[in-house]
N, C-alpha and C positions, 0 to 999 in steps of 0.2 A: 849686247848688254853694255851698259855704261861702265867706264873704267872705275875701279874701286879707288877710294881715297884711303891711303894708309894711315891708320890711327891706332895707337896702342894706349892701354890704360895707364894712367899716371901722367906726370908732367911731360908735355911734348918736347922732343929733342929739337935742337936747332935746325930750322928749315922744314920741320914737320908741320903739317897743317893741323890746327886745333879746331875741333868741332864746336860750333856755336850755332845759335838760332839763325843768324844771317846765312851761314853756309848751308845749313839744312834746307832753308827756303830757296836758296839759289839752285841747289841740286834738284829740288822738287820742281822748280820752274822749268829747268832744262828737260827733265824727264817727261813732264806733262806736255810740253810742246811736241815731244817726239811720239808719245804713245797715247796721249789723251787721258782724261779722268777715268774712263771706264777700265783702262788697263793699268792704271797707276796703283801701286801697292806700297804700303809702309814697309813691308818686309824687303822689297826690292830697293827702296830708298835707303834703308839701314845697311843693306849689303853693299850698295854703292859707296856709302860713306865709310864702310869698314867697321861698323859697329853692330851690336845686337839691337833688334827691334825695340825692346823695352828702354834702351838708352835714348831713343828718340824723344821720349817723354820728359827728358831733362831740358828739352829745347822747344817742344811744341805741346799743345794740350791734347789734340786729337786730329782726325782727318778734317773736321770742320774748321779747325784753326788754319790748316794749310789752305783749304778752299777759300776762306776769307782773305788770307794774305795774297793768294793768286788773283782774286777779284780786284783787290786794291792795286796790285802791280799792273794788271791788265788795263784798268781804267786810267791809271796814271800814264801808262805808255801810250794809249790811244789819245789821251788829252795832249800829251807832248807832241805827238805827230800832227794833230789837228791844229794846235797852236802854232807850230813851226810853219805849216803850209799857209796859214792865214797871214802870218807876219811877212812871208815872202811874196804874198799876192795882195797888195793893197788896192789894186784896181777893182772897183766894185763889180764889174761885169764878170770877172774871173773867179771871185771868191767862192761862189756857190759850187761851180763845177769842180774846182780844185778841192774843196772840202769833201764833196761826195766821192770823188775819185780816190782820195786818200782814205776815206772811210771804207770803201769797197776793197781797196788794196790791203788794208789792215785785216779784214776778214779773210782774205786769201792767204796772207802771210802767216797768220796765227789762227788756223782753223780750229784747234783744240781749245784755245783761250777765248776766241771771239764770243761764244755763247755767254760768257760771264758778263758781258756789257749790256745784255738785253734786259735782264730783270731790273725793275725800278730800284733805285737806292733811297727813295724818299722816306722809307720807314726804318732805315738803319742809320742812326746818328754817326756811327764811326766811319761809314762809307759814303754818306750823303755828300760830303764836300767834293769828292771825286766825280760823282755824277753831276753835281751842280756846275762844276767847271766845264764839263763837256756840253751841258745844256747852254751855258753862257757862250761858248764858242759857236754853237749852232745858231744862237740868236744873232751873234755878230756876223756870221757868214751869210745869213738870210736877211740881214738888215732889219731885224725885229727889235724894237726898243723895250717895250714893257711886257712883262710876263702876266698879261691879263687873260681873261677867259678866252678871248678870240685867239690869242697867241698860243695858248695851250692846245687848242684844237688844231692849229696849223702845225705845231710841232708833232702832234700825234699823227697827223696825216703824212708828214715828211718821214717820220720813223716807220710808219706802216709801208709806205712805198719802198724805202731803201732796204729795210730788213726783209720785206717780202721778196724783193728782187734777189738779195744776197742768199736767202734761204733756198729759193728755187734754183739758183745757180749752183749752190753747194750740193744740192740733192740731185743734180742732173735733170732738172725740170725743163731745160730749154734744149729740146732735141732737134729742132729744125735747123736747116743749113744757114739761115739768116744770122748775121753777126750779132753775138750777144753784146759785144762792146758798143755796137751801133744802137742797140736797144737801150743800153744804159745811158748813152749820150742823149737819146730822145727823152728818157726819164729825167735826166738832168735839165734839159731844156724846158720840159714841162714844169718842173719845180721853179726854175728861174723866172718863167713868164707867168706862172699861175694858171696856165691853160694846158689841159690834158692832151689835146690833139693839135 
């Protein structure tokens, strides 16, 4: 169980942590990374913060509020990692492979948060900019200029390949002895060249 944060009613004493929205979301972020959304409870969050569950509503609206904030944080974090790897790899031939390797590593490093990046952000104005940023980074990595009809189809194919691979790997779908990393490398090469085999 996570360590409780001491907090008493009234004005906080010197050195005592004051509960606010940012702290509540930070603690929720840490908890969800450890236990996942299915095991995450507001009551446990409140207990960890050293407050009663009703007091959480001074800082958040409901569970959906936390979910949305976790989605924003996850999209922002993924965007930062993809942006960083593209800035470090300006050589055209390496950008696609580094982009895909970073994407896959993110899914492994944040297994409970990764599913938040899958759903489209197109219909949510508050979150759309975060999804648009990742889309633009993908366009940059794959040297795609305009988001026309043909490019949308290409992006969907790329996402299907990569998400499909990641989901199969996460669910233990690759049982044979051949190297999964080698399979992913071949997937990367296929997307780089535009040829499946």
